[in-house]
matplotlib code that plots the C-alpha trace (Angstrom):
import matplotlib.pyplot as plt

x = [-141.3, -141.4, -143.5, -145.8, -145.8, -146.6, -149.3, -151.3, -150.7, -152.4, -155.1, -156.0, -156.0, -158.4, -160.6, -161.3, -163.9, -162.0, -164.5, -163.4, -161.2, -159.4, -158.7, -154.9, -153.0, -151.0, -151.8, -150.9, -153.3, -154.5, -154.6, -158.3, -156.9, -158.7, -157.0, -155.3, -156.7, -156.4, -158.4, -156.8, -158.5, -158.4, -156.8, -154.0, -153.2, -150.0, -152.2, -153.5, -150.7, -148.9, -151.9, -151.7, -147.8, -148.4, -150.5, -149.6, -147.2, -149.8, -151.0, -148.0, -149.2, -151.2, -148.0, -145.9, -142.8, -142.8, -141.3, -142.9, -142.6, -141.9, -138.9, -137.8, -138.4, -138.4, -141.9, -143.9, -147.4, -150.6, -152.7, -156.0, -157.3, -157.4, -160.5, -162.6, -161.3, -161.1, -157.7, -155.2, -155.1, -151.5, -151.2, -151.5, -148.3, -146.3, -144.3, -144.6, -141.2, -141.4, -139.2, -139.2, -140.7, -143.5, -143.0, -143.5, -140.3, -141.8, -143.5, -140.3, -139.0, -142.2, -141.4, -137.8, -138.3, -141.4, -139.2, -136.3, -138.4, -141.3, -140.9, -140.1, -143.4, -145.5, -143.9, -144.9, -148.5, -149.1, -148.0, -149.7, -146.4, -146.5, -145.1, -144.6, -143.4, -140.9, -139.5, -139.1, -138.3, -135.2, -134.4, -135.4, -134.7, -132.4, -133.8, -134.9, -132.8, -133.9, -133.5, -136.2, -138.6, -140.6, -141.2, -143.8, -145.6, -146.3, -149.1, -149.2, -145.3, -145.7, -144.1, -141.1, -141.2, -138.0, -136.7, -135.1, -133.7]
y = [51.4, 52.1, 49.0, 50.5, 53.5, 51.6, 49.9, 53.0, 54.3, 51.5, 51.9, 55.4, 54.6, 51.8, 54.3, 55.9, 54.9, 53.1, 54.3, 58.0, 59.9, 63.0, 64.9, 65.4, 66.8, 69.9, 72.9, 71.6, 71.8, 68.9, 69.6, 71.0, 73.6, 71.7, 70.7, 67.3, 65.9, 62.3, 60.6, 58.7, 57.0, 59.5, 57.0, 56.6, 60.0, 61.9, 64.6, 62.3, 60.2, 63.3, 64.5, 61.1, 61.5, 64.7, 63.7, 60.1, 60.4, 61.6, 58.2, 57.1, 58.5, 55.0, 53.1, 52.1, 50.2, 46.9, 43.6, 40.5, 38.2, 35.1, 36.1, 39.4, 40.7, 44.3, 45.6, 48.4, 48.1, 49.9, 49.9, 50.4, 46.9, 47.5, 45.2, 45.8, 49.7, 48.1, 47.3, 45.7, 41.9, 41.7, 43.8, 40.9, 39.2, 42.3, 44.3, 47.9, 49.6, 52.8, 55.6, 59.2, 60.7, 58.3, 57.2, 60.6, 59.8, 57.2, 60.2, 61.8, 58.9, 58.5, 62.1, 61.5, 58.3, 59.9, 63.3, 61.1, 58.4, 60.6, 60.4, 56.4, 55.8, 58.0, 56.3, 53.0, 53.6, 55.8, 52.4, 50.0, 48.1, 44.4, 44.2, 47.7, 47.2, 44.8, 47.4, 50.5, 48.6, 46.8, 48.2, 51.9, 52.8, 49.5, 50.1, 46.1, 42.9, 41.1, 37.6, 38.7, 40.0, 37.7, 38.9, 36.7, 37.0, 40.8, 40.1, 41.7, 41.4, 43.3, 40.6, 41.4, 44.8, 46.1, 49.9, 50.7, 54.0]
z = [101.7, 98.0, 97.8, 100.1, 98.4, 95.0, 96.6, 97.7, 94.2, 92.7, 95.1, 94.0, 90.4, 91.4, 93.0, 89.1, 87.3, 84.2, 81.6, 82.7, 80.1, 79.5, 76.3, 75.8, 72.9, 72.0, 70.0, 66.3, 63.8, 61.3, 57.6, 58.0, 60.5, 63.5, 66.9, 67.3, 70.5, 72.1, 74.9, 77.1, 80.2, 83.4, 85.6, 83.8, 82.3, 83.2, 84.8, 87.1, 88.1, 88.7, 90.9, 92.9, 93.6, 94.9, 97.9, 98.3, 101.0, 103.1, 103.7, 105.1, 108.5, 108.4, 108.6, 111.2, 111.2, 112.8, 113.4, 113.2, 115.9, 114.2, 112.6, 113.6, 109.8, 109.7, 107.8, 107.2, 108.3, 107.4, 110.3, 108.2, 107.1, 103.0, 102.8, 105.7, 107.1, 110.6, 112.3, 110.0, 111.0, 110.9, 113.3, 116.0, 114.1, 114.6, 117.0, 116.5, 116.3, 118.5, 117.5, 118.4, 115.4, 115.9, 112.6, 110.8, 108.9, 106.7, 104.8, 104.2, 103.0, 100.8, 99.5, 98.9, 96.9, 94.6, 94.2, 93.0, 90.6, 89.8, 86.1, 86.2, 88.3, 85.9, 83.0, 83.9, 85.4, 82.2, 79.7, 82.3, 82.5, 84.5, 87.7, 88.5, 91.9, 90.8, 88.2, 90.4, 93.6, 91.8, 88.3, 88.8, 92.5, 93.2, 96.9, 97.0, 96.7, 93.8, 95.1, 97.3, 95.4, 92.7, 89.7, 88.7, 92.1, 92.6, 94.7, 98.4, 99.4, 102.6, 104.4, 102.4, 103.0, 104.5, 105.7, 102.2, 103.2]

ax = plt.figure().add_subplot(projection="3d")
ax.plot(x, y, z, "-o")
ax.set_aspect("equal")
plt.show()
């Protein structure tokens, strides 16, 4: 669940023009009496990251729990192909897990994760840390088995997505 959430956050950040900046600062004055401001990229600003986190779990309505037909491994899969926008081609490789809440609990798991780890998520993205998924999944939230998560290969790791809660 955490990996899918981070992947969605990364997608939202990628939508923002990297040249857009936001002025941040405080109300302190320099020696000449001017307010001190600093410009940072909008996509990686704390303000933008907070806005992204406020709405990111709504995207979980496009996800389902499923098991791979080949090995029975549980996964969380986006129904929509992130590249083409049609049906995700991975759907032919899985059996969707039917549950009573029609997978609405995925949104609640997402909200719980975001609420509990919001400061760490924002901090890692603002600092543009490497391997954010790995750090959040294994070090911060401790929801993933480090043996199953490769720090060197932080690509789409959906096949290792497990129901972490």
